[in-house]
N, C-alpha and C positions, 0 to 999 in steps of 0.2 A: 624337182624331187632330190633330196639329199640321201645318197646310199651309203650305208656303212661298208667300209672296205678295210682290208689289211694287206700289208706288203712285208716281205721278208728280205732283209739285207743279210745274205748268206756269205760268210767270209772265211778265208783260210790264209795261213801264212805262206809267203812266197819270196824267199830270199830277203832282201831289204824291203820291208813294207808288207802289205797284204794284198790279196786278190779278192774280188767280189764277183758273185754270180750275176750275169747279165743276160737278158733275153731280148730279142728283137721281135716286136709285134708285127703281125702281117699287115700289108698295106691296105687290106680290105677292112681292117678293124674300125669300128665306130669311135674308138677311143685310142689316142696315142698311136695312130697308124704309122708304121715304119720306124717307130722310136725304140731305142734300147731302154729297157726298164728292169726293175727288180721283179721277181716273181710276186704275184699277188692278185687280188680280185675282190669281188663283193662277198660280204658275209651272208651265208645262208642260214635259214632257221635251224637246219640240222646241225650246224656247227655248235650251237649252244646246247644241243641235246646229246652230244657224244657221251656214251655211257661211262660211268665211273671206272669200270674195269679196264677201260682203254686208256686211262690217263694216270700219269704220275705227276703230282704237283703239290706245292705247298698251298695253304689256304689263300695267301695273297695272290698267287698266280691264277687262281680260279676266278678272280674278279674280272679278268680280261679273257675268260675262257673262249667265248665265241670268236673274238678277234684272233686269238692265237691259233685256234683250231683252223680257222679260215686261212691263215697264213701258211700253216703246214699243209693243208689240203691243196691249196692253189699251187704251192711250190712243187708238190708231187705231181699234180696234173700237168703243169706247164714245163717243169724242168726235169722230171723223173727222179727227183731226190726227195725221199721221205725224211725230212729234217726232224731232229729231236727224237728219233725212234730209239726205243730201248727194248731188248738189249742191243748193244752195238755189234757191228760186224755182220748184220743180217742183210741180205740182198732181197729186194722185193721185185717180183717180175713186172716187166713193162706191160704184160697182158692185163694184170690187175690194175695198173695205172690207166690203161685205155678204158677199161670197164668203169672205173671211177669217173673218168673224164666224160664218158658218154651217159652217165647217170644210171648205168646198169648195176652198179655196186656202190653201197654207201661206205664212207670212211670207217664207220663203226663196224660194219661187217668185214671189211678188209683187215682191220686190226685184229678182230677176233679170230678170223681164219688163219692169219699168219702168226698168231700168238705174240703180237707186238703191242707195245703201248707207246704213247707220245708223252714226252717229259716237257710239260709247259714251262717249267723253270729254266729250260735250256733256251728259251726265247726271252730276251730283255727288251722292254719297251724303250724305244729309241727316239721317236719323233711323232708328231701329229700335225697333219695338214688338212685344211678344208678348201675345196675347190671354190673359186670366185663365184659370186651370185650370177654373173652374166654368162657363165659357161653353159653350153647346151647339155652337158652331162656333168653332174656334180657328185663328188665323193667326200665323205668324212673318213679319212684314212689314217690308221695307226700303223706306224713303222716299227718293226721289231728287228733285232740283230741277233744272229746265232752263228755258232761255229760249225762249219761243214766237217764231215767225216770222210775219210779217204776211200771207204769201201763202195761208195755210190758214185756212179758216173752221171755227168750232166748231159741230158739228152732232151732237146726241145721237142714240143709235141706235134709240130707241123700242122696245127690247127689254129691256135691263137698266136703261136710264135713260129718263126721260120729260121731262126739262127740263135746260137747260144755260145757263151764263152766265159772263161774265168779271166779276168783282166785287172790290172792295177788301175785304180781310179785315175791316176795321172795320165795313163795311156789313153783311156776313153776320152778324157777331157781334151787331150791334144788332138784326137781325131775330130772331136766336135769343133774345135777352133779352126780346123781345115775344111769344115763342112763335109766331112766324110761319114759322119753319123748324126742321127737326129736324137736330141734329148729334150724332154720336157723340163721346164724350169725347176720343178721339185727334184728331179733326178740330178740335174746339174748341181744344185745346191748340196744334195747329199754326197755326191761324188767329190765335190770340192772339200767338204768336211772330212770325208774318209781319207783323202790323200794326205792329210796332216798326221795321221797316226803311224807310229813306227812298226806296228804289228797288231795281231789279233788281241794279245793280252792287254796292250795299251788301249785299244778301242773298247774292249769289254769292261775294263776298269772304269773308263770314263762313263760308259752307258749305265753301269750299276750305281754310280754316284750322282747322277743328274738331279734327282729329286723330282719335284713337280714339273710337269711338262705342259706348257700352254700351247694351244693349237696355233699354227701359223696360218694366216688367212690372207692370201694374195688378193690384190684388187685389180680388176680390169679397167683400164683407162680408155674411155671412148672419145673418138674424134667428133668433130662437128656434124658429120654425117651419121653418127650413131654407131659406127663400126668400132670394134675393139682393135686397138693398135698396139698397146703395150701393157704388160703386167708388172705392177709394182709390188714388191715384197719387202716388208719391214722385218728385218732379221737382227739378231744381236750383233752380227758383223757389220750392219749398216743397211741402208735402203738400197735394194737392187732393182734393176729394171731389165725385163726380157721382152723380146718381140713375141707376139702371139704365136703359139705353136700351130703349125699348119702341116 
């Protein structure tokens, strides 16, 4: 079964280059256990139904409404940051975040109670990946990029994630090379690309000018015993191979 999903690459400037929001998934997770990831998760039916009074957006942004709302909701649940909220400078209590996470409160009701809206135009479609057919859990994931605001603190949820940080992509990649952190292939590719940008403005300019984005579809290569050994990914940068994530 292929699940629709959304992820948010949340960035901010930090000296030379940029920093990205990263979360470590708990080791008991059925998906990407122990790996550092971007905030994100499955698209819920309620994401498409978020009321109009809770949204600020152009007509073009509404085409991806469910995916963008899912990226915003999951980022708040997992990282404690209500991305793209307007007006700016407003803090949202972590009690409301916990109620949303537990299903006791909808995002619609949270926004209405706090008199906030989410600006879907603040999220730019950045990339699109589909999990290989042989994978036990498959996602059709759209990645969005957005600029973080200073007033909100990054706090992981201690449920799906047990660690969080703002980090330069090159630093996370260096830790991966030393086997100090776990990364899924898609995250490694994204961080490698992010490391090339001089700052947030450079990244957002690139993202806004990409044009049509075709889905990247990695392929699992099976050995003679039928077990997956390597993932092959055909990218504009060339064909890359990664060991199966464990």
